C-alpha positions as CSV (number, residue, x, y, z in Angstrom):
1,X,57.3,-54.5,5.4
2,X,58.9,-53.2,2.3
3,X,57.1,-50.6,0.1
4,X,58.7,-49.2,-3.0
5,X,62.1,-50.3,-1.9
6,X,61.8,-48.8,1.6
7,X,61.5,-50.8,4.8
8,X,58.6,-49.4,6.9
9,X,58.0,-50.7,10.3
10,X,54.6,-52.4,10.8
11,X,53.8,-50.3,13.8
12,X,54.1,-47.1,11.8
13,X,51.7,-48.5,9.1
14,X,49.2,-49.5,11.8
15,X,49.5,-46.1,13.4
16,X,48.8,-44.2,10.1
17,X,46.0,-46.6,9.3
18,X,44.3,-45.8,12.7
19,X,44.7,-42.1,12.1
20,X,43.2,-42.5,8.6
21,X,40.3,-44.4,10.0
22,X,39.7,-41.8,12.8
23,X,39.7,-39.0,10.3
24,X,37.4,-41.0,8.0
25,X,35.0,-41.6,10.9
26,X,35.1,-37.9,11.8
27,X,34.2,-36.8,8.2
28,X,31.4,-39.5,8.1
29,X,30.0,-38.1,11.4
30,X,30.0,-34.6,10.0
31,X,28.3,-35.8,6.9
32,X,25.7,-37.6,9.0
33,X,24.9,-34.4,11.0
34,X,24.6,-32.3,7.9
35,X,22.3,-34.9,6.3
36,X,20.1,-35.0,9.4
37,X,19.7,-31.2,9.4
38,X,18.9,-31.1,5.7
39,X,16.4,-33.9,6.2
40,X,14.7,-32.0,9.0
41,X,14.5,-28.8,6.9
42,X,13.1,-30.6,3.9
43,X,10.5,-32.4,6.1
44,X,9.5,-29.0,7.5
45,X,9.1,-27.6,4.0
46,X,7.3,-30.7,2.7
47,X,4.9,-31.1,5.7
48,X,2.9,-28.1,4.4
49,X,1.5,-30.3,1.7
50,X,3.8,-28.9,-0.9
51,X,4.6,-32.3,-2.3
52,X,6.6,-35.5,-1.8
53,X,10.0,-34.2,-2.8
54,X,11.9,-30.9,-2.8
55,X,11.5,-30.3,-6.5
56,X,7.7,-30.6,-6.3
57,X,7.7,-28.3,-3.3
58,X,9.8,-25.7,-5.1
59,X,7.4,-25.8,-8.1
60,X,4.4,-25.5,-5.8
61,X,5.9,-22.5,-3.9
62,X,6.8,-20.9,-7.3
63,X,3.1,-21.3,-8.4
64,X,1.9,-19.7,-5.1
65,X,4.4,-16.8,-5.5
66,X,3.1,-16.3,-9.1
67,X,-0.5,-16.2,-7.9
68,X,0.4,-13.7,-5.2
69,X,2.2,-11.5,-7.7
70,X,-0.9,-11.7,-10.0
71,X,-3.2,-10.7,-7.1
72,X,-0.8,-7.9,-6.2
73,X,-0.8,-6.5,-9.8
74,X,-4.6,-6.8,-10.0
75,X,-4.9,-4.9,-6.6
76,X,-2.5,-2.2,-7.9
77,X,-4.5,-1.8,-11.1
78,X,-7.7,-1.4,-9.0
79,X,-6.0,1.1,-6.8
80,X,-4.9,3.2,-9.8
81,X,-8.4,3.1,-11.2
82,X,-9.9,4.2,-7.9
83,X,-7.4,7.0,-7.6
84,X,-8.4,8.2,-11.1
85,X,-12.1,7.9,-10.3
86,X,-11.8,9.6,-7.0
87,X,-10.4,12.8,-8.6
88,X,-13.9,13.5,-10.0
89,X,-15.7,12.8,-6.7
90,X,-16.9,15.6,-4.5
91,X,-14.2,16.4,-2.1
92,X,-14.5,20.0,-1.3
93,X,-17.6,21.5,0.3
94,X,-18.0,24.9,1.8
95,X,-21.0,26.9,2.8
96,X,-21.6,30.3,4.3
97,X,-24.7,32.1,5.4
98,X,-25.1,35.8,4.9
99,X,-27.6,38.6,5.0
100,X,-28.3,39.6,1.3
101,X,-29.9,42.9,1.8
102,X,-28.8,44.0,5.3
103,X,-32.3,44.3,6.8
104,X,-33.8,42.4,9.7
105,X,-34.2,39.2,7.7
106,X,-31.1,37.6,9.4
107,X,-28.5,35.4,7.8
108,X,-31.0,33.4,5.7
109,X,-29.2,33.7,2.4
110,X,-26.5,31.1,1.6
111,X,-23.7,30.2,-0.8
112,X,-22.5,26.7,-1.1
113,X,-19.5,25.5,-3.1
114,X,-19.3,21.8,-4.1
115,X,-16.0,20.9,-5.9
116,X,-13.9,18.0,-6.8
117,X,-10.1,17.6,-6.4
118,X,-9.4,19.9,-9.3
119,X,-11.8,22.6,-8.1
120,X,-14.4,21.8,-10.7
121,X,-18.0,21.7,-9.7
122,X,-20.6,24.4,-8.9
123,X,-21.7,27.1,-6.5
124,X,-25.2,27.2,-5.3
125,X,-26.4,30.6,-4.1
126,X,-29.8,31.1,-2.4
127,X,-30.8,34.7,-1.9
128,X,-33.6,35.2,0.6
129,X,-36.1,38.0,0.5
130,X,-39.3,38.4,2.4
131,X,-41.4,37.6,-0.6
132,X,-39.3,34.8,-2.1
133,X,-36.0,32.9,-2.3
134,X,-34.1,32.9,-5.5
135,X,-31.6,30.2,-6.2
136,X,-28.7,30.4,-8.6
137,X,-26.3,27.7,-9.8
138,X,-23.0,28.7,-11.3
139,X,-20.6,26.1,-12.8
140,X,-16.9,26.2,-11.7
141,X,-14.0,24.9,-13.9
142,X,-10.6,24.7,-12.2
143,X,-11.6,27.3,-9.6
144,X,-13.0,29.8,-12.2
145,X,-16.5,30.5,-13.5
146,X,-17.7,31.9,-16.7
147,X,-20.3,33.9,-14.7
148,X,-19.3,36.7,-12.3
149,X,-19.1,35.4,-8.8
150,X,-20.3,37.4,-5.8
151,X,-18.0,37.9,-2.7
152,X,-20.1,35.3,-0.9
153,X,-19.7,32.7,-3.6
154,X,-15.9,33.3,-3.8
155,X,-15.8,32.9,0.0
156,X,-17.7,29.6,-0.2
157,X,-15.1,28.4,-2.7
158,X,-12.3,29.4,-0.4
159,X,-14.1,27.8,2.5
160,X,-14.4,24.5,0.6
161,X,-10.7,24.6,-0.3
162,X,-9.7,25.3,3.3
163,X,-12.0,22.6,4.7
164,X,-10.4,20.1,2.3
165,X,-6.8,21.2,3.3
166,X,-7.7,20.9,7.0
167,X,-9.0,17.4,6.5
168,X,-6.0,16.3,4.5
169,X,-3.6,17.8,7.0
170,X,-5.4,16.1,10.0
171,X,-5.2,12.7,8.1
172,X,-1.5,13.2,7.5
173,X,-0.9,13.9,11.2
174,X,-2.9,10.8,12.1
175,X,-0.8,8.7,9.8
176,X,2.4,10.0,11.2
177,X,1.4,8.9,14.7
């Protein structure tokens, strides 16, 4: 056979045609395997009720992701609000008993400190005598009072702060485990 002025044997043309067909079948087989894999993956995606085609599935998954992000942002806002509100909650409580006058009346007097996270709250002091019990309440702002505090009241404040620190430290240790 003559092509472009060259004489090419027919066996050579037949050989190259067979090679070309084999290579073509090889690429067709690879394309078929890839198409089957893609089909299986898309069926797995679409079987969740996401839609009939891949575009609809992607849109549905995007909507779900958007809803999840909105829920996450709402939860984050609620958490911030709770953190702000919790600062004003009672967190530190300390109480001590003492003998106000040193007689035989025992440790029937008491001082109790009730504080929030910023050491704001009050100290309640009950002084016991044989005839009566007098109770005093002194406001505390950031650990200080406008009124003079007795040693027992200051000790109640320190006890409240130490109790709170112990609780926080024990919770941190639990979280690390």
